[in-house]
C-alpha positions as CSV (number, residue, x, y, z in Angstrom):
1,M,4.0,-13.8,-2.3
2,A,3.7,-12.0,1.0
3,D,6.3,-12.9,3.6
4,F,4.1,-13.7,6.6
5,S,7.1,-14.3,8.9
6,R,7.7,-10.5,8.7
7,L,4.3,-9.7,10.1
8,P,4.2,-8.7,13.8
9,G,2.2,-10.7,16.2
10,P,-1.4,-9.8,17.1
11,N,-0.5,-6.7,19.1
12,A,-3.0,-3.8,19.0
13,D,-0.2,-1.3,19.5
14,L,1.3,-2.4,16.2
15,W,-1.9,-2.5,14.2
16,D,-4.1,0.3,15.7
17,W,-3.1,2.8,13.0
18,Q,-5.5,0.9,10.7
19,L,-8.4,2.2,12.8
20,S,-7.7,5.7,11.5
21,A,-7.3,4.8,7.8
22,A,-9.3,6.7,5.3
23,C,-10.0,3.5,3.4
24,R,-12.0,2.0,6.3
25,G,-15.5,1.3,5.0
26,V,-14.4,1.8,1.3
27,D,-15.0,-1.1,-1.0
28,S,-11.7,-3.1,-1.1
29,S,-12.1,-3.6,-4.9
30,L,-10.9,0.0,-5.3
31,F,-7.5,-1.1,-3.9
32,F,-7.2,-4.6,-5.4
33,H,-7.5,-5.3,-9.1
34,P,-9.7,-8.0,-10.5
35,E,-8.1,-10.7,-12.4
36,G,-7.1,-9.6,-15.9
37,E,-7.5,-5.8,-15.3
38,R,-5.1,-3.9,-17.5
39,G,-4.4,-0.6,-19.2
40,A,-6.7,2.4,-18.7
41,A,-9.1,0.6,-16.4
42,R,-6.4,-0.4,-14.0
43,S,-4.7,3.1,-14.1
44,S,-8.1,4.8,-13.4
45,R,-8.8,2.5,-10.5
46,E,-5.3,2.9,-9.0
47,Q,-5.6,6.7,-9.3
48,S,-8.9,6.6,-7.5
49,A,-7.4,4.5,-4.7
50,K,-4.4,6.8,-4.5
51,E,-6.8,9.8,-4.0
52,V,-8.2,8.0,-0.9
53,C,-4.6,7.4,0.3
54,M,-3.5,11.0,-0.2
55,R,-6.0,12.3,2.3
56,C,-5.3,9.5,4.8
57,P,-3.7,10.4,8.2
58,V,-1.9,7.0,8.4
59,R,-0.7,6.8,4.8
60,T,3.0,6.6,5.9
61,E,2.3,3.8,8.3
62,C,0.3,1.9,5.7
63,A,3.0,2.2,3.1
64,A,5.7,1.2,5.5
65,H,3.7,-1.8,6.6
66,A,3.2,-2.9,2.9
67,L,6.9,-2.5,2.2
68,A,8.0,-4.3,5.4
69,V,5.9,-7.4,4.7
70,R,6.4,-7.2,1.0
71,E,2.7,-7.0,0.3
72,P,2.3,-8.3,-3.2
73,Y,-1.2,-7.0,-4.1
74,G,-3.1,-3.8,-4.0
75,V,-2.6,-0.1,-3.4
76,W,-1.2,0.5,0.1
77,G,-0.3,3.9,1.4
78,G,-0.6,5.4,-2.0
79,L,1.8,2.9,-3.6
80,T,0.8,0.4,-6.3
81,E,2.2,-3.1,-6.6
82,D,4.7,-1.9,-9.2
83,E,5.8,1.1,-7.3
84,R,6.5,-0.9,-4.1
85,E,8.4,-3.5,-6.2
86,E,10.5,-0.7,-7.7
87,L,11.2,0.8,-4.3
88,Q,12.1,-2.6,-2.9
89,G,14.4,-3.3,-5.8
90,R,16.3,0.0,-5.3
91,A,16.6,-0.7,-1.6
92,R,18.0,-4.2,-1.5
93,N,20.9,-3.1,0.8
94,R,19.6,0.1,2.4
95,V,16.7,1.4,4.4
96,V,13.5,2.2,2.4
97,E,12.2,5.7,2.8
98,V,8.5,6.2,2.1
99,P,8.0,9.2,-0.1
100,L,5.9,12.0,1.4
101,A,4.0,12.5,-1.9
102,V,3.4,10.0,-4.7
103,R,2.9,11.5,-8.1
104,P,-0.1,10.2,-10.1
């Protein structure tokens, strides 16, 4: 579950990066899996979402946000739910660095 206490208040300076996101206007179902989606269908959808993220000028900010608030669902900044969970597990007692490139 997302930790909403980690979210910053409603300050445009903290959120305005979203205005430049490559995913603006893209159907959100590309980034969030339907219930029960598994296997090849999920991998294919996630890869398509990552392709949008890889051309995004604010990918680093997006990934950092998802990691900071422990976003439990979706592809954020080119990172899947499982990839974020793995990064968070490795970084329990240190600063998380967002990779510059995510391998498909």
